[in-house]
N, C-alpha and C positions, 0 to 999 in steps of 0.2 A: 301796206304801208306800217313801217313798225310805231308805236304807239309813244314813243317817249319823244319822238322828235318835236320840238317847238317853235313857233313862227310866232314873229313878232312884223305887225303889219303898221307901218307908220307913214299916216297920209292925212291930210287934211279935210278931205271929203269924205263925210259920214257913208255915204253911199257905197265908197270905194272900199272901206275899212268892212263894214257889214258882208260888202258881196265875197271879199275875199274870205271871211268867216265860214260864209254859207257853202263857199265851195270847196274851202279846206278841212272844214270841222267833221264831215261825214266818212272821212278817207283816215281815221284816226291820229288825226293832227291836232294838237293843242295850239290853239289862237289866241293872242294877245293883241289888243290894237292900241294905238297911241295917236292922237289926233294934230299933234305938232312934234318938231325936234326935241324938244326940252322933257316934253313927256317920256319921248321914245327913250332917251338918255337916262332918266331917272328907271325907268322899267328894265332896261338892261342892266343898270346895277344892282337893281333887286332880285332878278333871277336871271339865269343861263338861258341862251337861246341857240337852235341851229342855223336857223334862216330867217332873214330877215328883208321883209319887202318893201323899199323905202320909195317913196316919193320924191324925184327930184327938185321939183319947183314947189317951196312951202314958205309960208311967212316965217319972219323970225330965222329961225337956223335952217338951211338950204339942205335939200339932199346931199349934195355933195358935201357941203362942210361935215354933218353927221356922219356922212360914210367916212370919213377922215377919222373921226372921233372913235367911231367903231372898230377901226382896224387895229387903233392903240388899245384898245380895251383888250380884243379879241380876234388877231389876225386870220384865224380858222373858220370865224362866223362866214357864211355864205351870204353876199347881200345882193340881190336883185333891184335895180332900179326899173322903176314904173313911172311913167309919164305920159302925158297928152302932147307934149311937144317934143316928139323926139326927133332929133338931127345927130348927124354923123359926127358933128363936133362933140355934142354932148354925150353920145355914146362913147367916144374916144376918150373923154375927161374921166368920164366915169370907171372904164375899165383900167384907166391908167390909175384911178385912184384905189382900185382893188376890187370895184365890183367883179361879179360873177358872172354876171349877163344883163340884158337891156331888153324891157319886154313894153312895148309901147301901148298905148290905150289908143281906143278900145280892146280888150281883150276877151275869150270867152271863158268860161271854167274850166274848159277842156286843156285850152292852152297854159292857163295859169296852171293846173296840174301837172301837168306835164313837165314844165319848167320848173317847176318848186321840186318836183320827186329827183330830176336831174341833179339840182342844186344839193340835196340832201345825201344822193348816192355820191357826191362829189366831197360833202362834208366828213361821210364816213370814212373815205378813201384818205382824206387830208388827216382826220384822225388816227389810222390805221396807220398811216404812214410814220405819224410823228412817234405813236405808241413803237414802233418797231426801231424807229431812231432812238427813243427813250431806250427801249432795251438794247438795243448795240452799244449804246453810249453806256449804260449802267455794265453790260457784259465786260465792255473795254476797261473800264475803271476797275471792276473787281480783277482782271486778268493783269492788269497793273499793279493792282494792291497786292495779288498774289506774287507777282514778281517782285516787288520792294521787299514783302517779307521773306520772300525765299533768300533775297540778298542779305537782309539783314540778318538772317536765321544763320547763312552761310558764316558772314562777317563776324556774330557772337562766337559760332562754333570754334571757327580759326581762333578768334579770341581764347576763349576758355582753353582749348588746347596749348596756346602759347603760355597763358596763367598756369594751368598747370605744370607744364615743363618747366616754367621756371622757378616754380616753389619747389618742385621735386630734387631740383639741383642742391639747393643748400640744406634740404630735408635730408636728403640720401647722405651729403658729405657727412651730415651730424650722426645721423644711424650707424655710416660704416664707421667712424671713431669710435662711437660705443662700443660696437661689435668685437671691436680690435681691443680696446680696453679690456673689456667684460672676458675676453677668451685667452687675455694673459699675454697677448703680443706686442703691447707697450711695457717698455720697463717701469720701474717704479720711480727713477730718475726722471721719464720724459713725461710725466702725467701732468705735470704745472703747462708743458706745451701744447699738448695736447687739450687740456682744458681752456687755454686760451685760444687755440683751433676753434673748438667749440663756440666759445663766446662771441668769436666773429661770424660765425654761421648763423647763429642763434639770431645774432644783431641783425645780419643781411635781411634774415627772412623777417624778422618783424617791422624792419624798416620796408621792405617792399611790402608787407600788408597794408601798414600804414598809407603808404605811398596811393597803395589801390583803392582804400577806404577813399581818401582824399580826391583822387580822379572821380570816383562814384559819384560822391556828395557833389563836385562840381558840376558834371554832366547831367544831375538831376536838376538844375537850377536852369530856368531859360532865360531868364534876366535877372536886371537889378533893380527892382522896383521901392526897395527899404533898405536904407546905405546910411553908414554913419560918414561923417567928414572928416577924412583921415589925412593928417599934413605927412605929405611921402618923406620928407628928410628926416624925421623922427623915426621913422618906420627903419629908413633905411640905417641910420645911425645904430639902432640896435643889433639890426644884422650884421654890420660889420665889425661889431663889439664882440658878438659871438662867433666870427669868424676870424677872428684875428690872431688869436693861439695858433689855430691850425695853419694859416700862411707862414707864421713866424716858424713853426715847426719845421716848414718846407724851405725856408728858405726864401720865400716868395713876398717881394714887397706889392703890400694892399695900400692903392691910393685911393682916398674920394676927393672928388670936387662936387661941391653944391651949389651950383649958380642961382639958382631959385628955390622958392620954397611952395611948391604948388599944392593944392587941397583935391583931393580925388575923393568921389562919393564911393565908400565901397566898404567892406570888411577888413578891419585890421587884419587879419588871421590871412587873409587871401592876399593881400600885398605883401605881407611878409612871407608868404611862402614862395611866391613869385621872385622877391629879390633873395631870398634862401638859396632856392634852387640855381639861380644864376651864378651868382658870387660863388656857391659851392662849387659848380661843376667848374667853374674858372680857375679854382685855386687846385683843387684836384688834378685837373688835367694841364697844369704848368708845371713841369719839373723844375724850372729854374726862370727869373724873370720878375715880372711884375703883372698884377692885376689893377688896371683903373677902372674905378665906377663913377660913373657922371651922371648929375641930375641938372636938368633946366628946364625949362617952360616956353614953349612958342606956339604963336597963334592958339592959343585953346587948348593946347594939349601938354599933358606933363611927358617929358622927353627923358627916357633913361638910357644908358649906354654901361655894358659893361665888355670892357675889353682884356685881353689877354696876349702874354707872349709863349701860350703853349703848344701843345700838339697840333691844332688846327684839324682841317675836315677836307676832304675830296669833294669835288662836285658831286658824285653819286650819293656820298654820306649826307650832304646838305638837303638832300630831296629827301631823307628818310628822318631824319634827326626829331621829329616831334610824332613820331611812331611810337606806340607803348613798346617797351622792352629795348626798343634800339640802341647798339651801343656799338660804335665800330670796332675795327680789328684795332686801330691803333689805342682806342679808349680801353678796349680789354688788356693790351698790353701795359698801358701806363697804370691800369688802375685794376686789379683782378675783380673784388669786391664792387657792385655797382647794381640799383634795381632798374636801369634803364627808364625809369619813370619821371623825371625831374623835369624834362625840358616839355613832355605831354601836359603835364600839369600846369606849367608856365603858359603854353599855348592857349590850354582850355580858359585860364584867369583871362588871359587878354582878349579873347573870344567874348567872354562872358560880359567883360566891361566895356566891349565896344571899343578895343584899341589895334593894334598892329605891331606885328613882330617883325625884323630882318635881320638877317644872317650874314655876314661877310666876313669869309676865312679863307686861309690859304694853308694847305697840309706841310706841316713843321713849322709854320710862322705864328701863328696864331689867330685867335677869333675876336669876332666883335657881336654882341647881340644888342641889337636896338628896340626898345618899347616906347610906343605912344599909348597915353591913356587920355580920355576927355577930362578937363579939369571941372572941377565942380562949381557951379554956380552960387550965388547969392544963397547963404543960409537961410533956410524954411524953416516954422515952426513944425511941420510935419513931418515926419521922419520917414524914408522909405525902407524897404524889406527885401532882402533876395528871394526870389522866388523861383 
């Protein structure tokens, strides 16, 4: 018998406790005794045991009650019921409560040793099975982790390829223009035109880098925990003032309808970026007509909508519009230069603040973007922060 096995004998008869100790100790077993259920529970909490010999009939906490508590403490402990009042009903109840076996009194030292040895073998099998299950679960979790990491690496790799491709385009155009100018293929009277093209491409590159940095910072934030109370109507007015000249230059009518003045817990820069990207997109992709911006509050939610009479989107485009760098064919035809990151930024901000975004669009007729964000509760002395 392996020497690490530990036995607890719980019986109110001192003769039974000492008899079990004398019968088992010579076989390399560590035997601890308890004269009642309360003491048995205390010793069970103080040190680990592999097997418990438990008297079914004891004053105070009965053997059956103690058996239930033992199972809660460690369901793998082997419990063997011993009693001088053996009945079929008692045996059935003990087995139902989780007892491994039932040993009626009186019994010999050999009978006790045999059943204890069988119980300890069962204990080893249970522990081996549990260890095997834990190893299998650990291996499964590691496999899943590797698969998830592989997916992440693949996504990251594809994303980096897209980033490189998108950045190479304006950078390549800039390099080609410069080579043409340095090689003398551009007449001197055309230099201003080419310098303007260079400036446009350099601006496109800088805007793309700015948007990538903003998107990366937003993705690093897991939740809004320290924020300011932002009055949305004020942010919207600032954005519209900045965009109005661009709308007028295109002959697009820019309308604003403020029906409520909701307060949102957030960073003003995030909420300004949200409105800027939505309104800017609406103006850029509306050749003629109008852009209508609406702000309201309903059921504890800020509700904002940007509606345009622009180029609209197909059903296929709608399924991809929040992806990084996506621009539909119609969008590329209408506006040659663009980063394709504006709606990805909007979507990330909405998710960060626990809001929603919906799009209703018809190709050739226009689009409506509707966003909701939770309205801030009463002002608190403690400020929150984005982490």
